[in-house]
C-alpha atoms as one frame of an Amber mdcrd trajectory, in Angstrom:
protein
   3.770  -7.815  35.553   5.128 -11.370  36.766   4.609 -10.519  40.510   0.960
  -9.086  39.304  -0.078 -11.987  37.584   1.194 -13.919  40.631  -0.569 -12.054
  42.853  -3.855 -12.612  40.405  -3.882 -16.425  40.906  -3.898 -16.202  44.751
  -7.142 -13.847  44.883  -8.293 -15.977  42.300  -7.942 -18.860  44.403  -9.088
 -17.290  47.323 -12.268 -16.534  45.817 -12.905 -19.937  45.057 -11.769 -21.636
  47.828 -13.039 -19.614  50.033 -16.926 -20.915  50.565 -15.843 -24.342  52.118
 -14.120 -22.587  54.950 -17.614 -22.559  57.215 -16.146 -21.049  60.047 -15.576
 -17.788  58.430 -18.354 -14.804  57.861 -18.985 -13.088  54.941 -17.994  -9.568
  56.493 -14.458 -11.747  57.276 -14.083 -12.721  53.503 -15.015  -9.363  52.537
 -11.835  -7.613  54.623  -9.860 -10.283  53.951  -9.903 -10.469  50.074 -10.182
  -6.546  49.924  -6.697  -6.441  51.861  -5.481  -9.092  50.074  -6.205  -7.383
  46.827  -5.588  -4.409  48.112  -1.761  -5.281  49.378  -0.976  -7.580  46.761
  -1.884  -5.623  43.544  -0.375  -2.308  45.178   2.764  -1.443  44.285   5.774
   1.249  44.332   4.440   3.825  41.748   0.940   1.813  42.392  -1.570   2.503
  45.368  -5.050   0.587  44.858  -7.834   1.561  47.058 -11.796  -0.229  47.624
 -14.048   0.436  49.235 -18.011  -1.194  49.825 -16.750  -4.634  48.878 -19.537
  -7.391  48.482 -20.700 -10.279  47.748 -17.721 -12.115  47.468 -18.599 -15.668
  47.865 -21.563 -14.944  45.428 -21.973 -14.906  41.820 -21.753 -11.502  41.485
 -19.911  -8.949  43.601 -19.992  -5.119  43.664 -17.556  -2.635  44.811 -18.512
   0.707  45.961 -15.281   2.608  44.642 -12.019   1.630  43.120  -8.992   3.792
  42.748  -5.515   3.649  41.594  -3.147   6.281  42.287   0.672   6.778  41.630
   2.922   9.441  42.721   1.038  12.252  41.746  -2.618  11.085  42.930  -5.546
   8.987  42.065  -5.468   9.005  38.164  -8.717   6.628  37.479 -11.762   5.971
  40.043 -14.456   3.745  39.344 -18.005   4.017  40.974 -20.437   1.070  41.121
 -18.995  -1.686  40.106 -20.809  -5.011  39.560 -18.853  -8.560  38.431 -21.240
 -11.415  37.681 -18.799 -14.482  37.205 -18.487 -18.147  37.107 -16.289 -19.112
  39.993 -15.889 -22.639  39.334 -14.168 -21.839  35.586 -11.532 -20.662  37.770
  -9.958 -24.322  38.884 -10.055 -24.824  35.030  -8.071 -21.424  34.657 -10.263
 -19.133  33.208 -11.719 -16.324  34.281 -15.270 -16.024  32.798 -17.123 -12.998
  33.098 -20.911 -12.792  32.224 -21.041  -9.115  32.816 -18.398  -6.553  33.610
 -20.122  -2.927  34.874 -19.435   0.261  35.881 -21.665   3.223  36.370 -18.840
   5.642  36.576 -15.284   5.846  35.433 -13.130   9.236  35.941 -10.176   9.209
  34.211  -8.473  12.723  34.398  -4.994  12.029  33.383  -2.953   9.024  32.397
  -0.997   7.295  34.733   2.829   8.328  35.298   5.382   6.249  33.031   7.347
   3.426  34.815  10.734   3.016  35.068  10.877   0.246  32.691  12.968   1.502
  29.397  12.111  -0.441  26.206  14.471  -3.021  24.467  16.484  -1.019  22.232
  16.692  -4.099  19.556  13.323  -4.762  17.757  10.691  -7.455  19.342   8.092
  -9.351  17.558   5.243  -8.242  18.508   3.186 -10.957  20.520  -0.085 -10.442
  22.856   1.115 -11.184  26.805   0.742 -14.771  28.156  -1.863 -14.734  31.174
  -1.524 -17.284  33.584  -5.420 -17.618  33.029  -7.592 -16.863  30.373 -10.036
 -13.932  30.438 -13.024 -14.008  28.750 -15.690 -11.245  29.476 -19.078 -11.392
  27.663 -20.461  -8.237  28.437 -18.717  -4.911  29.379 -20.757  -1.992  30.275
 -19.570   1.400  31.158 -22.745   3.936  31.878 -20.284   6.877  31.936 -16.387
   7.671  31.493 -15.181  11.092  32.661 -12.315  11.500  30.436  -9.856  14.925
  31.167  -8.416  16.798  28.644  -4.554  15.294  28.923  -6.233  11.983  27.663
  -7.350  12.327  24.036  -6.629  16.887  24.018 -10.197  17.177  24.305 -12.732
  16.685  27.710 -15.233  14.504  26.712 -17.879  11.894  28.479 -18.427   8.439
  26.835 -20.355   5.113  27.537 -18.735   1.827  26.208 -19.789  -1.568  26.068
 -18.571  -4.784  24.377 -17.636  -7.914  25.091 -13.150  -9.061  25.041 -11.281
 -12.158  25.602  -8.072 -13.284  25.830  -7.275 -17.245  25.922  -4.130 -18.797
  25.245  -2.539 -15.595  23.700  -5.557 -14.752  21.579  -7.310 -11.631  21.707
 -11.083 -11.458  19.928 -12.245  -7.747  21.418 -15.280  -5.797  20.451 -16.080
  -2.256  21.709 -18.553   0.394  20.811 -17.740   3.910  22.382 -20.108   6.600
  22.292 -19.865  10.404  23.116 -22.928  10.966  25.888 -21.825  14.906  26.548
 -24.234  16.317  23.851 -21.716  16.150  21.087 -21.979  13.274  18.194 -19.557
  10.887  18.288 -19.068   7.133  17.880 -15.870   4.591  17.805 -16.110   0.896
  16.432 -13.379  -1.427  17.006 -13.592  -5.074  16.179 -10.289  -6.979  16.577
  -8.437 -10.124  16.942  -5.098 -11.449  17.033  -3.564 -15.024  17.776   0.235
 -15.274  19.076  -0.060 -18.982  17.192  -1.323 -18.103  13.671  -0.180 -14.359
  14.200  -3.348 -13.386  12.176  -4.699 -10.130  12.631  -7.959  -8.935  11.697
  -8.695  -5.406  12.465 -11.850  -2.899  11.756 -12.107   0.311  12.997 -14.456
   2.955  12.313 -14.710   6.322  13.949 -17.737   8.726  13.054 -17.729  12.363
  14.824 -20.244  15.290  13.894 -19.475  18.647  13.859 -16.908  20.266  16.179
 -15.821  16.997  16.992 -12.527  15.435  19.152 -10.358  14.844  16.070 -11.703
  18.237  14.005 -10.840  20.409  17.300  -7.576  18.705  17.663  -5.950  19.096
  14.411  -7.718  22.498  14.223 -10.000  22.052  11.295 -11.229  25.110   9.566
 -15.009  24.873  10.437 -14.415  21.761  12.920 -16.538  19.425  10.278 -17.780
  16.210  10.428 -15.363  13.308  10.345 -15.359   9.739   9.027 -12.048   7.555
   9.894 -11.806   3.861   8.602  -9.095   1.311   9.150  -9.808  -2.227   7.912
  -7.329  -4.687   6.954  -7.231  -8.867   7.843  -4.332 -11.303   7.246  -0.642
 -12.715   9.172   1.736 -10.094  10.450   4.097 -11.618   7.648   1.886 -10.636
   4.950  -0.942  -8.049   6.782  -2.598  -5.244   4.114  -4.709  -2.737   5.989
  -6.833   0.324   4.176  -7.133   3.584   5.802  -9.822   6.382   4.470 -10.415
   9.511   6.107 -13.268  11.847   4.944 -14.682  15.335   5.982 -18.410  16.219
   5.131 -18.794  12.867   3.005 -15.666  13.566   0.578 -12.742  11.451   0.818
  -9.521  13.552   1.776  -6.827  10.784   2.735  -7.264   7.528   1.288  -4.135
   4.727   0.985  -3.005   1.751   2.747   0.092   0.445   5.065   1.627  -2.994
   4.308   3.472  -5.301   6.738   5.746  -8.106   5.831   8.690 -10.428   6.868
  11.845  -9.995   5.245  13.220 -12.984   2.929  14.516 -16.331   4.319  18.548
 -16.434   4.077  18.601 -12.206   5.469  18.488 -10.499   8.015  15.575 -10.905
  10.676  12.730  -8.532  10.768   9.972  -6.718   8.770   9.577  -4.421   5.644
   6.593  -1.893   5.581   5.231   0.638   3.480   2.840   3.298   3.435   1.056
   4.857   0.649  -1.033   8.067   1.277  -2.989  10.143  -1.572  -5.972  13.239
  -1.548  -6.900  16.485  -1.548  -6.581  17.627   2.034  -7.104  21.095   1.131
 -10.827  21.456   2.711  -8.923  20.307   5.747  -6.391  23.181   5.387  -6.678
  26.887   6.400  -7.569  29.064   2.836  -4.170  30.709   3.370  -2.005  27.718
   2.781  -4.246  25.467   0.191  -2.075  26.780  -2.487   1.424  24.936  -1.115
  -0.720  21.585  -0.759  -2.814  21.568  -4.048  -5.601  18.851  -4.935  -2.734
  15.919  -5.360  -0.703  15.311  -1.963   1.120  12.109  -2.452   3.470  10.192
   0.302   5.167   6.819  -0.259   7.094   5.518   2.546   8.922   2.174   2.522
  10.982   0.173   4.847  12.774  -1.894   7.104  13.130  -2.648  10.710  15.691
  -5.644  11.821  16.004  -7.428  14.810  19.072  -5.511  15.706  17.469  -2.569
  16.153  18.292  -1.338  13.077  15.604   0.980  11.118  16.377   1.481   7.352
  14.035   4.044   5.428  14.734   3.404   1.903  11.840   5.431   0.018  10.650
   8.739   1.164   8.928  10.419  -1.219   6.675  13.198  -0.311   4.517  15.533
  -2.951   2.339  18.695  -2.939   1.884  21.375  -5.220   4.909  23.575  -3.899
   7.016  20.749  -2.181   9.012  17.786  -3.718  10.910  15.835  -1.249  12.634
  12.639  -1.985  15.411  10.356   0.012  16.302   7.342   2.306  17.670   6.974
   5.794  19.494   3.877   7.812  19.792   4.278  11.386  21.937   1.810  13.116
  20.921  -0.434  16.715  21.884   3.114  18.762  19.437   5.221  16.174  22.985
   6.542  14.718  22.391   7.629  11.075  24.556   5.162   8.549  22.971   6.301
   5.411  21.009   9.716   4.748  20.309  11.012   1.020  17.570  13.911   1.292
  16.679  16.150  -1.796  14.109  18.655  -1.916  12.567  21.598  -3.970   9.761
  23.957  -2.340   8.865  26.662  -4.863   5.741  28.002  -6.394   4.277  25.864
  -9.305   2.855  29.314 -10.911   6.128  31.087 -10.152   6.337  34.351  -7.485
   6.070  33.788  -3.736   5.081  31.353  -2.100   3.260  31.498   1.552   4.862
  29.295   3.968   2.279  26.597   6.085   3.921  27.691   9.161   2.871  28.827
  12.305   3.594  32.825  13.382   4.582  35.620  11.300   3.811  34.787   7.472
   6.677  33.994   5.659   7.181  33.930   1.993   9.793  32.666  -0.101  10.537
  32.272  -3.960  12.080  28.690  -3.571  14.230  26.695  -1.321  16.115  24.013
  -2.189  18.034  21.095  -0.102  20.611  18.283  -0.753  21.725  16.397   2.343
  24.388  13.595   1.764  25.743  10.910   4.190  27.189   7.050   3.542  28.973
   5.204   6.106  29.256   2.531   3.763  31.604   4.900   1.663  33.257   6.931
   3.859  32.524   9.355   7.264  31.885  12.482   5.117  28.616  14.355   4.920
  27.666  17.113   2.952  24.958  19.599   3.237  23.778  22.484   0.586  20.619
  24.464   1.697  19.812  27.728  -0.887  17.064  29.809  -0.443  15.691  32.449
  -2.436  13.767  35.662  -1.500  12.532  35.433   1.713   9.957  38.258   2.608
   8.749  38.645   6.094   7.229  41.166   8.267  10.482  41.365  10.006  13.281
  40.388   7.323  13.736  40.631   3.878  16.625  38.622   2.005  17.538  38.419
  -1.368  19.537  35.286  -1.162  21.047  32.974   1.422  23.123  29.719   0.792
  24.502  27.209   3.350  27.042  24.748   2.535  27.872  22.015   4.880  31.195
  19.401   5.205  32.157  17.172   7.915  32.747  13.893   9.251  30.318  11.598
  11.092  31.865   8.664  13.173  30.472   5.595  14.024  29.952   4.771  17.579
  30.478   0.951  18.876  27.510  -1.117  20.633  25.118   1.216  22.167  27.058
   4.102  22.273  26.979   7.263  19.995  29.632   8.025  17.775  31.371  11.816
  17.162  29.920  14.517  14.119  31.665  17.552  13.194  32.125  19.697  10.525
  31.480  23.151   9.422  28.670  25.539   7.853  29.481  27.997   5.367  27.286
  30.820   5.214  26.422  33.611   2.189  23.751  36.546   2.919  23.035  39.006
   0.485  20.023  41.434   0.350  19.591  41.242   3.526  16.970  43.961   5.075
  15.555  43.714   8.648  13.017  45.647   9.892  14.594  47.284  12.915  16.347
  50.145  11.659  19.297  49.394  14.045  19.094  45.755  13.287  19.704  47.041
  10.177  22.530  49.238  10.247  23.864  46.769  12.751  24.195  44.071  10.304
  24.534  45.804   7.079  23.064  44.073   4.003  25.137  41.067   3.539  27.247
  38.539   5.946  29.384  35.985   5.195  30.948  33.262   7.527  32.215  30.240
   8.882  30.706  28.428  12.120  32.501  24.819  12.834  31.323  22.283  15.120
  32.208  19.294  17.197  29.954  16.928  19.547  30.347  13.646  20.987  28.200
  11.471  23.641  28.191  12.911  26.982  30.472  16.149  25.943  29.691  19.677
  25.017  28.677  21.052  21.840  31.843  23.218  20.887  31.175  25.725  18.180
  34.449  26.796  17.003  35.704  29.044  15.529  32.642  31.418  14.933  33.708
  33.885  12.267  31.143  36.240  10.593  31.828  39.269   8.936  29.502  42.166
   7.025  29.191  45.942   6.383  28.396  46.273  10.461  29.125  43.015  11.874
  32.527  41.593  12.625  32.192  38.523  14.769  35.358  35.964  15.738  34.748
  33.976  18.657  33.510  30.791  20.106  30.505  29.190  21.566  30.293  26.372
  24.224  26.798  24.517  24.989  27.027  22.068  27.863  24.030  19.938  29.671
  22.768  18.659  26.729  20.828  15.652  27.713  19.065  17.730  30.053  19.087
  21.499  29.356  21.130  23.655  27.532  23.623  26.327  29.252  25.530  28.340
  26.910  28.670  29.879  27.711  30.655  32.300  25.665  34.668  31.310  25.537
  36.111  33.387  22.722  35.999  36.645  21.576
């Protein structure tokens, strides 16, 4: 990024100083500048090519075509680009663009990711400090063709607005409209300053039936959608309100807050998210009973400067689901604490259809209890009880899985070790396949022990399962967990 900024300064300086060189011709300037841009802004994994560059020495430059390619080829093409700017402003360290336009932008996919790895420690949010200030008074893209990999749905849009990034302060106003026969409009007004850390956000998305969002979410009948996100204030005490509506009716509303942690404690930020509403019209009819009319989600936690994450509150409630708990991850994202309890059951009694893809699955109830706290001990426990499973391919009366084990903490960025065993007790087992039913019988019980640590295989040993038609005693080793699973039986 530093090299890119340095090259930008060189290019801009050439634009300003080139007119005083009387021995240069317009064609020479065009070729020199074009080569300078292509050679200096291209790098490994990024190749920039320009065709039809003219007007380099005037206040308006045009480019017939600009492409940027990576190892898989061109990922963006700009056709008939126009640039009206104040060349003298560069001497004051500013890029003042009266107009930046393009008749067509082709964006079939996103570029390949770079090789840079993110810093595991949390970093305060800040805008990039460019070597020059950038101000675009008018941005116009007549037609931008977005490939399906960009949004999940192919679309054609127009883009207009303005933007500036001056001394670490951003001010942007953008308007995006669909122009491919579908109704869709996105408006964004946003500002932020590194110095004051004040942020202002006003996002509005309105789409007609069969829009991008409803298509991606696979909403029944693909209804019109309206999404609004608004917030203003310093990052040390920021609140944004969210509202999602379909067919003109609110379905989900809530807020997100960010705040600095109190002085005297660890450095970092606190966050909360609260959402509630009736999302049943957004779901297939068969799944509406599971969620009911009063979905609510409350989340509260902290992100610390050393990379730790604390999820102190997790409360999710629907008509059929209650889930509560907390979670703490260390700088290496290895668990330090985990408490999770939940229950799934039909509030009115009887079998409950789960909102799962594939074969319809009904249960009478499911209870979950997982516990681990490295501050007290390295022991973890898990208890899962399933009552009454009913599928087209399998039925069972009851299944209980009880787990016990230990989690050791690694040092620095290294992960620790996790091991333990699961005791399994299944009764009333009735597979639809007659051969399978004969082989397994109507009950299975046994134990599976396991052990894993970083850069080592996952060992499942011993595995002991027995029932009316099964008697298994063996072990399993799974290697290559970082890339692909390669199971290998090592027991009998």
